[in-house]
C-alpha positions in Angstrom: 0.0 0.0 0.0 1.2 3.5 -0.7 0.0 6.8 0.8 0.6 10.1 -0.9 2.4 12.6 1.4 3.3 15.4 -1.0 5.2 16.1 -4.3 8.8 15.8 -5.4 10.5 17.9 -8.1 12.4 15.1 -9.9 14.6 15.3 -13.0 11.5 13.9 -14.8 9.2 16.6 -13.6 6.9 16.9 -10.6 6.1 13.5 -9.1 3.9 12.3 -6.3 5.7 11.5 -3.1 4.6 8.4 -1.2 5.1 6.6 2.1 5.0 2.9 1.3 4.6 0.0 3.7 7.6 -2.0 2.5 11.3 -1.5 1.7 13.2 -2.8 -1.4 16.9 -3.5 -1.0 18.0 -0.7 -3.2 15.9 1.9 -1.4 17.1 4.2 1.3 13.8 4.6 3.1 10.2 3.8 2.5 9.6 7.3 1.2 9.5 7.1 -2.6 8.3 9.1 -5.6 6.7 7.6 -8.7 8.7 8.4 -11.8 6.4 10.4 -14.0 5.1 8.4 -17.0 5.9 5.0 -15.3 4.7 3.0 -12.4 8.3 2.7 -11.1 9.1 4.0 -7.5 12.4 5.6 -6.6 13.6 6.3 -3.1 15.7 9.6 -2.9 18.0 10.5 0.0 16.7 12.5 2.9 18.9 15.4 1.8 17.2 15.4 -1.6 13.7 15.0 0.0 14.3 18.1 2.1 15.5 20.0 -1.0 13.1 18.9 -3.6 9.9 17.7 -1.8 6.9 19.7 -0.8 4.0 18.9 1.5 0.4 18.9 0.3 0.3 22.7 0.9 3.4 23.3 -1.3 5.7 24.1 1.6 9.3 23.0 2.0 9.7 20.9 5.2 12.8 19.9 7.2 14.1 16.4 7.7 12.4 16.1 11.1 9.0 16.5 9.3 9.8 13.9 6.6 11.4 11.5 9.1 7.9 11.0 10.7 7.0 9.1 7.6 10.0 6.7 7.7 8.9 3.4 9.1 11.4 1.2 7.2 15.0 2.1 6.2 18.1 0.6 4.8 20.7 -0.4 7.4 23.0 2.4 6.3 20.3 5.1 6.6 21.4 8.0 8.7 19.2 11.1 9.3 21.1 14.2 8.2 
């Protein structure tokens, strides 16, 4: 299951940002965006999320805000 938590300005254009209830081995966290024009999900770093993501109101948020959506993470994940 995936839950929309905002938008992400990717190199492919504006994408929907999701919290998903699973973690793939190549992902950093369970926060992903759907690559526009595909059904493929990509997990950006927290540094990129704080730079390129916006909440539903279009506001930039800090890593503490986005970290509330992290329920699964790669073993090497470190909040920065």
